[in-house]
C-alpha positions as CSV (number, residue, x, y, z in Angstrom):
1,M,-80.7,-6.1,8.8
2,G,-84.0,-4.6,7.5
3,K,-83.4,-5.8,4.1
4,Q,-84.3,-8.6,2.0
5,P,-81.6,-11.4,1.6
6,I,-80.1,-12.0,-1.8
7,I,-79.7,-16.0,-0.8
8,S,-82.0,-17.6,1.8
9,F,-82.0,-21.0,2.8
10,K,-85.2,-22.1,4.9
11,D,-85.3,-25.6,6.5
12,F,-83.1,-26.9,3.8
13,S,-82.1,-30.1,3.3
14,F,-80.5,-32.4,0.4
15,R,-79.5,-36.1,-0.3
16,Y,-77.7,-37.4,-3.0
17,L,-79.4,-40.3,-5.0
18,S,-76.2,-42.5,-4.6
19,Q,-76.5,-42.1,-0.8
20,A,-78.8,-43.2,2.2
21,E,-78.3,-40.2,4.4
22,E,-78.7,-36.4,3.8
23,T,-75.5,-34.5,3.1
24,L,-77.4,-31.1,4.2
25,H,-79.5,-31.1,7.4
26,N,-82.2,-28.4,8.0
27,I,-80.0,-25.3,6.7
28,N,-81.3,-22.0,7.7
29,L,-79.2,-19.2,6.3
30,N,-79.6,-15.6,5.2
31,I,-77.0,-13.6,3.0
32,Y,-77.4,-10.2,2.3
33,E,-76.3,-8.3,-0.8
34,G,-72.8,-6.8,-0.7
35,E,-71.8,-9.2,2.2
36,K,-68.5,-11.3,2.1
37,I,-68.7,-14.5,3.5
38,C,-66.7,-17.5,4.4
39,I,-67.6,-21.1,4.6
40,I,-65.3,-23.6,6.2
41,G,-65.8,-27.1,7.8
42,P,-63.9,-30.1,7.5
43,S,-63.7,-32.4,4.1
44,G,-67.0,-33.9,3.8
45,S,-69.1,-31.6,6.1
46,G,-71.4,-30.3,3.3
47,K,-69.4,-27.0,2.2
48,S,-69.2,-27.7,-1.5
49,T,-72.8,-29.5,-1.6
50,L,-74.2,-25.9,-0.3
51,G,-72.0,-24.2,-3.2
52,H,-73.6,-26.7,-5.8
53,C,-77.0,-26.1,-4.6
54,L,-76.4,-22.2,-4.8
55,N,-75.0,-22.4,-8.6
56,G,-77.6,-25.1,-10.0
57,L,-75.2,-27.9,-10.0
58,I,-77.6,-29.4,-7.8
59,P,-80.4,-30.6,-9.0
60,F,-79.6,-30.1,-12.7
61,S,-76.4,-32.0,-12.7
62,Y,-76.1,-34.0,-9.4
63,K,-79.4,-35.7,-8.8
64,G,-81.1,-35.7,-5.3
65,E,-83.8,-35.1,-3.1
66,A,-84.4,-31.5,-1.8
67,K,-86.4,-30.5,1.0
68,G,-87.1,-26.9,2.3
69,T,-86.7,-23.9,0.2
70,L,-83.4,-22.0,-1.4
71,E,-84.0,-18.6,-3.1
72,V,-81.4,-16.7,-5.0
73,C,-82.2,-13.2,-5.7
74,G,-85.7,-13.6,-5.0
75,L,-86.3,-16.6,-7.1
76,K,-86.8,-20.2,-6.0
77,T,-83.7,-22.2,-7.5
78,L,-85.7,-25.3,-8.1
79,D,-87.9,-23.6,-10.5
80,Q,-85.1,-22.3,-12.7
81,T,-82.4,-23.7,-14.9
82,I,-78.8,-24.1,-14.5
83,F,-78.4,-21.4,-17.4
84,K,-80.7,-18.8,-15.4
85,M,-78.5,-19.7,-12.1
86,S,-75.5,-18.8,-14.1
87,K,-76.5,-15.5,-14.9
88,M,-76.9,-14.8,-11.1
89,I,-74.1,-16.6,-9.6
90,G,-70.6,-17.0,-11.1
91,T,-68.6,-20.0,-9.8
92,V,-64.8,-20.8,-9.7
93,L,-64.7,-24.6,-9.0
94,Q,-62.7,-26.3,-6.9
95,D,-61.5,-28.9,-9.9
96,S,-60.6,-26.1,-12.7
97,D,-59.8,-28.9,-15.1
98,G,-64.1,-29.1,-15.0
99,Q,-64.4,-25.8,-15.9
100,F,-62.5,-25.4,-19.2
101,I,-64.4,-25.0,-22.3
102,G,-62.1,-23.0,-24.8
103,L,-59.5,-24.3,-26.6
104,S,-57.0,-21.6,-25.5
105,V,-56.6,-19.5,-22.6
106,G,-58.2,-16.4,-24.3
107,E,-61.0,-18.0,-25.7
108,D,-61.9,-19.5,-22.3
109,I,-61.7,-16.2,-20.7
110,A,-64.3,-14.6,-23.5
111,F,-66.6,-17.2,-23.6
112,V,-69.3,-15.7,-21.6
113,L,-68.5,-12.6,-23.6
114,E,-69.2,-14.6,-26.7
115,N,-72.4,-16.0,-25.6
116,D,-73.5,-12.5,-25.1
117,C,-72.5,-11.2,-28.4
118,V,-70.1,-8.8,-27.0
119,H,-68.6,-6.7,-29.8
120,I,-65.0,-8.0,-30.5
121,D,-63.3,-4.8,-29.8
122,E,-64.9,-4.7,-26.4
123,M,-64.4,-8.3,-25.7
124,K,-60.7,-8.2,-26.5
125,K,-60.3,-5.2,-24.0
126,R,-62.0,-7.0,-21.3
127,V,-60.0,-10.2,-21.7
128,S,-56.9,-8.2,-21.9
129,D,-58.0,-6.2,-18.4
130,V,-59.0,-9.3,-16.5
131,S,-56.2,-11.5,-17.7
132,K,-53.4,-8.9,-16.7
133,M,-55.5,-8.9,-13.0
134,V,-54.5,-12.3,-12.6
135,D,-51.2,-12.6,-14.4
136,M,-52.3,-14.4,-17.2
137,D,-52.0,-12.0,-20.0
138,K,-48.9,-13.5,-21.6
139,F,-50.6,-17.0,-21.7
140,L,-53.8,-16.0,-23.8
141,L,-52.8,-18.4,-26.8
142,L,-51.8,-21.5,-24.7
143,M,-53.9,-24.3,-24.2
144,P,-55.5,-25.5,-21.1
145,H,-53.3,-28.5,-21.2
146,E,-50.1,-26.8,-21.1
147,L,-51.0,-24.9,-18.1
148,S,-50.0,-25.8,-14.4
149,G,-52.5,-26.2,-11.6
150,G,-52.3,-22.7,-10.6
151,Q,-52.5,-21.2,-13.8
152,K,-55.4,-23.3,-14.6
153,Q,-57.2,-21.6,-11.4
154,R,-56.2,-18.2,-12.4
155,V,-57.9,-18.6,-15.8
156,A,-61.1,-20.0,-13.9
157,L,-60.7,-16.8,-12.0
158,A,-60.6,-14.9,-14.8
159,G,-63.5,-16.1,-16.6
160,V,-65.7,-15.7,-13.6
161,M,-64.8,-11.8,-13.1
162,I,-65.4,-10.7,-16.9
163,N,-69.0,-11.8,-16.1
164,D,-71.2,-9.3,-14.8
165,V,-73.2,-11.4,-12.2
166,D,-74.6,-10.2,-8.7
167,I,-73.1,-13.3,-6.9
168,L,-69.6,-14.8,-6.9
169,L,-68.9,-18.1,-5.4
170,F,-65.4,-19.4,-4.9
171,D,-64.8,-23.0,-4.1
172,E,-61.3,-23.4,-2.7
173,P,-59.8,-20.7,-4.9
174,L,-56.6,-21.1,-3.2
175,A,-55.9,-24.8,-3.6
176,N,-53.7,-25.0,-6.3
177,L,-52.0,-21.6,-5.9
178,D,-48.4,-20.7,-5.0
179,P,-48.6,-18.2,-1.6
180,A,-48.0,-14.9,-3.4
181,T,-50.7,-15.6,-6.3
182,G,-53.0,-16.9,-3.6
183,K,-52.4,-13.8,-1.4
184,S,-52.9,-11.8,-4.6
185,A,-56.2,-14.0,-5.4
186,I,-57.7,-12.8,-2.1
187,E,-56.7,-9.2,-2.8
188,I,-58.5,-9.3,-6.3
189,I,-61.8,-10.7,-4.8
190,D,-61.7,-8.1,-2.2
191,D,-61.2,-5.4,-4.9
192,I,-64.0,-6.8,-6.6
193,H,-66.1,-6.7,-3.7
194,K,-65.1,-3.1,-2.5
195,N,-65.3,-1.6,-6.3
196,T,-68.8,-3.4,-7.1
197,N,-70.4,-4.2,-4.2
198,K,-70.9,-7.9,-5.4
199,T,-72.0,-10.9,-2.8
200,I,-68.9,-12.8,-2.3
201,I,-68.9,-16.1,-0.9
202,I,-65.6,-18.1,-0.2
203,I,-65.7,-21.7,0.7
204,E,-62.0,-22.5,1.7
205,H,-59.8,-24.5,4.1
206,R,-57.1,-22.1,4.4
207,L,-58.6,-19.6,6.7
208,E,-55.7,-17.4,7.7
209,D,-54.9,-16.8,4.1
210,V,-58.7,-16.0,3.5
211,L,-58.3,-13.3,6.5
212,H,-55.5,-11.5,4.4
213,R,-58.7,-9.1,3.6
214,S,-61.8,-8.5,6.0
215,I,-64.7,-10.9,5.9
216,D,-68.1,-10.1,7.2
217,R,-69.2,-13.4,8.6
218,I,-67.5,-17.1,8.8
219,I,-69.9,-19.9,8.5
220,V,-68.9,-23.0,10.1
221,F,-70.1,-26.5,8.7
222,N,-69.6,-29.9,10.4
223,D,-71.8,-33.3,9.5
224,G,-74.1,-31.2,7.0
225,C,-75.3,-28.6,9.7
226,I,-74.4,-25.0,10.3
227,I,-72.6,-25.1,13.9
228,A,-71.6,-21.3,14.0
229,D,-72.4,-18.1,12.1
230,K,-70.2,-15.3,13.5
231,P,-67.6,-12.5,12.8
232,P,-64.1,-13.7,12.5
233,G,-62.8,-12.2,15.7
234,E,-65.6,-13.6,17.7
235,L,-65.1,-17.3,16.1
236,L,-61.7,-16.9,16.5
237,C,-61.7,-16.3,20.4
238,S,-63.7,-19.7,20.9
239,D,-63.0,-23.3,20.7
240,I,-65.1,-24.2,17.8
241,L,-62.4,-24.4,15.1
242,K,-60.3,-26.7,17.4
243,N,-63.2,-29.0,18.1
244,I,-64.1,-29.8,14.4
245,G,-60.1,-30.0,13.3
246,I,-59.7,-26.4,11.4
247,R,-56.7,-24.7,11.6
248,E,-56.5,-21.3,13.4
249,P,-54.2,-18.7,12.1
250,L,-50.5,-19.7,13.0
251,Y,-49.8,-16.7,15.0
252,L,-52.6,-17.5,17.1
253,T,-51.2,-20.5,17.9
254,A,-48.0,-19.0,19.0
255,L,-50.0,-16.8,21.4
256,S,-51.7,-19.4,22.9
257,Y,-48.3,-21.5,23.3
258,A,-47.1,-18.7,25.2
259,G,-49.9,-18.4,27.4
260,I,-51.3,-15.0,26.0
261,D,-54.9,-14.4,25.8
262,F,-57.0,-12.4,23.1
263,K,-60.2,-11.4,23.0
264,K,-62.4,-10.3,20.0
265,E,-61.7,-6.5,20.8
266,D,-58.1,-7.3,20.3
267,N,-58.8,-7.8,16.6
268,P,-57.2,-11.6,16.4
269,E,-58.5,-11.8,12.6
270,D,-55.9,-9.1,11.6
271,I,-52.3,-9.7,12.4
272,D,-51.7,-6.2,11.5
273,K,-54.3,-4.9,14.0
274,L,-54.0,-7.3,16.6
275,E,-53.5,-5.7,20.1
276,I,-51.3,-7.7,22.5
277,K,-50.5,-6.9,26.0
278,N,-47.3,-7.3,27.0
279,G,-46.7,-9.5,23.8
280,K,-43.0,-9.1,23.5
281,E,-41.8,-10.1,27.0
282,R,-44.0,-13.0,27.3
283,L,-43.1,-14.4,23.6
284,I,-39.4,-13.8,24.6
285,S,-39.7,-15.7,27.7
286,W,-41.6,-18.6,26.1
287,Q,-39.0,-18.5,23.2
288,K,-36.0,-19.0,25.9
289,S,-37.7,-22.1,27.4
290,I,-37.5,-24.1,24.2
291,E,-34.5,-26.2,23.4
292,I,-33.3,-26.3,19.7
293,I,-32.4,-29.7,18.5
294,E,-30.9,-30.1,15.2
295,D,-30.2,-33.4,13.6
296,K,-26.5,-33.3,12.3
297,R,-26.3,-37.3,11.6
298,D,-24.6,-38.2,8.1
299,Y,-27.1,-40.1,6.2
300,P,-26.5,-41.8,2.5
301,S,-27.9,-40.2,-0.6
302,A,-31.3,-41.4,-1.5
303,L,-32.1,-39.1,-4.6
304,K,-29.2,-36.9,-6.3
305,L,-29.5,-34.8,-9.1
306,S,-26.6,-33.5,-10.9
307,N,-26.4,-30.5,-13.5
308,V,-30.1,-31.5,-14.7
309,S,-31.3,-29.5,-17.6
310,F,-34.6,-30.1,-19.6
311,S,-36.4,-28.2,-22.4
312,Y,-39.9,-29.5,-24.2
313,D,-38.9,-27.6,-27.4
314,G,-35.4,-27.7,-27.5
315,K,-35.1,-23.9,-27.2
316,K,-35.9,-22.7,-23.8
317,D,-35.1,-24.7,-20.7
318,I,-38.0,-25.5,-18.1
319,V,-35.4,-26.6,-15.8
320,S,-31.5,-25.7,-16.0
321,D,-28.8,-26.8,-14.1
322,I,-30.5,-28.3,-11.1
323,N,-28.2,-30.0,-8.2
324,F,-28.9,-31.2,-5.0
325,D,-28.8,-34.3,-2.9
326,I,-31.8,-35.7,-0.7
327,K,-30.7,-38.0,2.0
328,E,-32.4,-41.5,3.1
329,G,-34.9,-40.6,5.6
330,E,-35.2,-36.9,5.0
331,M,-38.4,-35.1,4.4
332,V,-38.1,-32.0,2.0
333,S,-40.4,-29.4,0.4
334,I,-39.7,-28.5,-2.9
335,V,-41.3,-25.0,-3.5
336,G,-41.7,-22.0,-5.9
337,K,-44.3,-20.2,-7.8
338,N,-46.4,-21.8,-10.5
339,G,-44.5,-22.6,-13.6
340,A,-41.0,-22.6,-11.8
341,G,-40.4,-26.1,-12.8
342,K,-41.5,-28.2,-9.8
343,S,-43.8,-30.8,-11.7
344,T,-41.2,-31.2,-14.9
345,L,-38.7,-31.9,-12.2
346,T,-41.0,-34.8,-10.9
347,K,-41.4,-36.0,-14.6
348,L,-37.9,-36.3,-15.0
349,I,-37.2,-38.1,-11.8
350,C,-40.1,-40.7,-12.3
351,G,-39.0,-41.1,-16.3
352,F,-41.9,-39.4,-17.8
353,E,-39.7,-37.2,-19.7
354,K,-36.0,-37.5,-20.6
355,L,-33.3,-35.1,-19.2
356,D,-31.5,-33.1,-21.9
357,K,-28.2,-33.2,-19.5
358,G,-27.0,-34.0,-16.3
359,E,-27.5,-37.4,-13.9
360,I,-30.2,-38.5,-11.6
361,L,-29.3,-41.2,-9.1
362,F,-31.5,-43.4,-7.0
363,N,-29.4,-44.6,-3.7
364,G,-26.2,-44.1,-5.7
365,K,-27.4,-45.9,-8.7
366,S,-27.9,-43.9,-12.0
367,V,-31.5,-44.2,-13.4
368,L,-30.8,-42.8,-17.0
369,N,-31.1,-46.4,-18.2
370,M,-34.3,-47.5,-16.3
371,S,-37.8,-47.7,-17.3
372,I,-40.6,-46.1,-15.6
373,S,-41.7,-49.4,-14.2
374,E,-38.2,-49.8,-12.9
375,R,-38.1,-46.5,-11.3
376,A,-41.3,-47.2,-9.8
377,S,-40.0,-49.7,-7.5
378,Y,-38.0,-46.8,-5.9
379,V,-40.1,-43.9,-6.0
380,G,-44.0,-43.5,-5.8
381,L,-45.6,-40.4,-7.0
382,V,-48.7,-38.7,-5.9
383,M,-50.0,-36.5,-8.7
384,Q,-51.7,-33.0,-8.0
385,N,-55.1,-33.8,-9.7
386,P,-56.5,-36.6,-8.4
387,N,-58.4,-37.3,-11.8
388,M,-55.2,-37.9,-13.8
389,M,-54.7,-41.2,-11.5
390,I,-57.8,-42.8,-10.9
391,S,-58.8,-45.3,-13.2
392,L,-61.3,-47.5,-11.3
393,P,-64.8,-46.6,-10.2
394,K,-64.7,-48.4,-6.6
395,I,-62.5,-46.9,-3.8
396,Y,-61.0,-50.5,-2.7
397,D,-60.3,-51.5,-6.4
398,E,-58.5,-48.2,-7.1
399,V,-56.3,-48.4,-3.8
400,A,-55.7,-52.2,-4.4
401,L,-54.7,-51.8,-8.3
402,G,-51.0,-51.5,-7.7
403,L,-50.8,-54.3,-5.2
404,K,-52.7,-56.8,-7.6
405,L,-50.6,-56.0,-10.7
406,R,-47.4,-56.8,-8.4
407,N,-49.3,-60.3,-7.6
408,F,-49.7,-59.7,-4.0
409,S,-52.2,-62.1,-2.0
410,E,-55.9,-61.1,-1.4
411,D,-55.1,-61.0,2.4
412,D,-51.9,-58.9,1.9
413,I,-53.9,-56.6,-0.3
414,K,-57.2,-56.5,2.0
415,S,-55.0,-55.7,5.2
416,R,-52.6,-52.9,3.5
417,V,-55.7,-51.3,1.7
418,E,-57.7,-50.8,5.0
419,K,-54.6,-49.4,6.6
420,A,-54.1,-47.2,4.1
421,L,-57.6,-46.1,3.8
422,S,-57.8,-45.6,7.6
423,V,-54.8,-43.2,7.5
424,C,-56.2,-41.2,5.0
425,G,-59.7,-40.9,6.6
426,L,-61.4,-43.1,4.0
427,L,-62.0,-46.5,5.6
428,P,-66.0,-45.9,6.3
429,F,-65.9,-45.2,2.5
430,I,-64.0,-48.6,1.4
431,D,-66.8,-49.8,-0.6
432,W,-68.0,-46.4,-2.0
433,P,-68.1,-45.4,-5.8
434,I,-65.6,-42.7,-6.2
435,Q,-67.9,-40.6,-8.2
436,A,-69.5,-39.9,-4.9
437,L,-66.4,-38.3,-3.5
438,S,-65.8,-34.7,-3.1
439,Y,-62.3,-33.4,-4.7
440,G,-60.4,-33.5,-1.6
441,Q,-61.8,-37.0,-0.9
442,K,-60.5,-38.3,-4.2
443,K,-57.1,-36.5,-3.3
444,R,-56.8,-38.9,-0.4
445,V,-57.8,-41.8,-2.4
446,T,-54.6,-41.3,-4.7
447,I,-52.4,-41.0,-1.8
448,A,-53.8,-44.2,-0.3
449,S,-53.1,-45.8,-4.0
450,I,-49.2,-45.2,-3.5
451,L,-49.0,-45.5,0.3
452,V,-49.9,-49.3,-0.1
453,L,-47.0,-49.9,-2.3
454,Q,-44.7,-48.7,0.2
455,P,-42.0,-47.2,-2.0
456,K,-38.5,-45.7,-0.6
457,I,-39.0,-42.4,-2.1
458,I,-42.8,-40.8,-1.8
459,I,-43.3,-37.7,-3.9
460,L,-46.5,-35.9,-3.2
461,D,-47.5,-33.0,-5.5
462,E,-49.8,-30.6,-3.5
463,P,-51.0,-33.3,-0.9
464,T,-52.9,-31.0,1.2
465,A,-54.7,-29.2,-1.3
466,G,-58.4,-29.5,-0.5
467,Q,-57.9,-31.1,2.7
468,D,-59.0,-30.1,6.1
469,Y,-56.3,-29.7,8.9
470,R,-57.6,-33.0,10.4
471,H,-57.0,-35.2,7.8
472,Y,-54.1,-33.1,6.9
473,S,-52.5,-33.8,10.2
474,E,-53.3,-37.3,10.1
475,M,-51.9,-37.7,6.7
476,M,-48.6,-35.8,7.4
477,E,-48.2,-37.6,11.0
478,F,-48.6,-40.9,8.9
479,L,-45.7,-39.7,6.4
480,K,-43.7,-38.7,9.4
481,K,-43.8,-42.2,10.5
482,L,-42.8,-43.4,7.5
483,N,-39.9,-40.9,7.4
484,E,-39.0,-42.0,10.6
485,E,-38.8,-45.7,9.5
486,G,-36.4,-44.6,6.5
487,N,-38.6,-43.5,3.8
488,T,-37.7,-40.5,1.9
489,V,-40.4,-37.8,1.5
490,I,-40.6,-35.2,-1.1
491,L,-43.4,-32.8,-1.0
492,I,-44.0,-30.2,-4.0
493,T,-46.1,-27.8,-2.1
494,H,-47.6,-24.2,-2.0
495,D,-48.6,-24.8,1.7
496,M,-46.1,-22.9,3.8
497,H,-47.6,-24.3,7.0
498,L,-46.8,-27.7,5.8
499,M,-43.5,-26.7,4.6
500,L,-42.4,-25.0,8.2
501,E,-43.8,-27.6,10.2
502,Y,-42.7,-30.9,8.6
503,T,-39.8,-30.4,6.5
504,Y,-36.7,-29.2,8.1
505,R,-35.1,-28.5,4.7
506,S,-36.7,-26.6,1.4
507,I,-35.4,-26.4,-1.9
508,V,-36.5,-23.7,-3.9
509,L,-37.2,-23.2,-7.6
510,C,-37.5,-19.9,-9.7
511,D,-37.7,-19.7,-13.4
512,G,-36.3,-23.2,-13.9
513,K,-33.3,-22.8,-11.5
514,K,-32.5,-23.7,-7.9
515,L,-33.0,-20.3,-5.8
516,A,-32.2,-21.8,-2.5
517,D,-31.6,-24.8,-0.5
518,A,-31.6,-24.2,3.4
519,P,-34.0,-24.9,6.4
520,S,-37.7,-23.9,5.7
521,Y,-37.6,-21.3,8.8
522,K,-34.7,-19.4,7.0
523,I,-36.5,-19.8,3.8
524,L,-39.9,-18.1,4.9
525,T,-37.9,-15.4,6.8
526,D,-35.7,-14.4,3.9
527,E,-37.5,-11.3,2.6
528,N,-35.5,-11.7,-1.1
529,V,-36.0,-15.5,-1.6
530,I,-39.7,-14.8,-0.7
531,K,-40.1,-12.0,-3.1
532,E,-38.3,-13.7,-6.2
533,A,-40.1,-17.2,-5.7
534,N,-43.6,-16.2,-5.2
535,L,-43.4,-17.1,-1.7
536,K,-45.1,-15.7,1.5
537,E,-43.4,-14.9,4.7
538,T,-44.8,-16.9,7.9
539,S,-47.3,-15.1,10.2
540,L,-44.9,-16.1,13.0
541,Y,-42.1,-13.9,11.5
542,V,-44.7,-11.0,11.0
543,L,-45.5,-11.5,14.7
544,A,-42.2,-11.6,15.9
545,K,-41.2,-8.4,14.0
546,R,-44.4,-6.8,15.3
547,V,-43.8,-7.1,18.6
548,G,-40.0,-6.0,18.3
549,I,-38.1,-9.2,19.0
550,K,-34.8,-9.1,17.9
551,D,-34.1,-12.2,16.0
552,P,-37.3,-12.9,14.1
553,T,-35.8,-15.7,12.1
554,A,-34.9,-17.6,15.6
555,F,-38.4,-17.0,17.1
556,V,-39.8,-19.1,14.1
557,Q,-37.2,-21.9,14.9
558,S,-38.3,-22.0,18.3
559,F,-42.0,-22.2,17.6
560,I,-41.1,-25.4,15.3
561,N,-39.1,-26.8,17.6
562,Y,-41.6,-26.3,20.4
563,K,-44.5,-27.8,18.2
564,K,-42.6,-30.9,16.9
565,G,-42.1,-31.6,21.0
566,A,-45.7,-31.1,21.5
567,K,-46.9,-33.7,18.9
């Protein structure tokens, strides 16, 4: 390129003090001023560790041994302080709870400006402007604990955007955001890049969502090494993502199923510019070959809500007049924008809050007089934030805790813990301290701690946030197996891929009310529901419309049936 890199790794390696092996191996990487980079790789591949090296958390917070050199803005990072690093690189952390400092949303966004002694009038204006960009301007007086996970992420995004640094690092910025807000976040990041020419680094699992706006390069990590550094179009035409278990954009999967080849010149990274030769005829021919199978058996009720309403303050309903009936053996998604009432509904089902009106039934029995402990024999909840569930320092002990409290024998505990950890991809770490795990790995520990209890109804709040596609698939296939054995599985999710591929039925909440209850493929092709509930139409629907298929909804249904048959 002929210019000096703004970030330069030279023969760089790093090992945490708590580990025997290096997490990063011999990294050589240059990133130039004004570039927009995406870093992807499986969970535990070293992506977040690289980010920690950039923003100074390594070595100033996470101790370890570093070899080689890392320079940012021409300065060797090991010679700096974490304060000096924060003036060069602004970071939105994967775990947004770990980033809050202020007692209110507005105070938190303004924190950097207060440190820099910005005049109060200028501070108010900048906080107002940036909070509007992330749709948090109406929440400036709220305290952090009053926010949903997605709202916390948006506040963290605003806190970084308000600081005038040269480099912006986003560590899984989409993890807790609803689809429309995630799309908006990518657009905001792109606008910042275009308007300021700042260097942008995005660490993310959800590649298709990141590619909503153009990326200069994608850097692929695996086992602590860089295995690819390519433009998006070139990478998508290779087998690299498939070989390490990273999901390609769904519309490219459909093209592959239909036997349609594509090259980097066809713009595979951009569905709006994608060139598809004879696409309509070949996709229609493939669609006609797929048999549509629908399960029409009538199952007994597992969880029924009738006219359920609830308010925290006795004035404004958070959920209002909710009715639905989930059958035994169903796998159902509950979806909707951040703050729609999904998490509150879960609290009511589990007994953490008492409803104001209505009825909740487990297997036809009222739960209104059941204690939280009694309800736990029916339903197991995996919470959105793993830090709110973990109570013990070692992985084995954490997963075994529920079984020990229920007086299982040591042999049964060992067997069930090992099986659950194996399913969640954590068996090699069985004796590790939880502190040494990434956020995504902690998430899998909490899922394992519920899976070992084998409840009849399992509710998972954002189960795939922070998970790579391989672990995501293994986990979902295990949940699918449990589901086929008669367990009812409810997924509260922002992941439209998960909703589409694994749950035939979806319940959509909007502003505390039920907006829709229908097959997932119909939800994600209904433009009115999508807009009102902050969802995102599936790229399969966009592909079908682009090539002129008469019934795009039927095309999406065909894809799902084909994929289920292919598993």
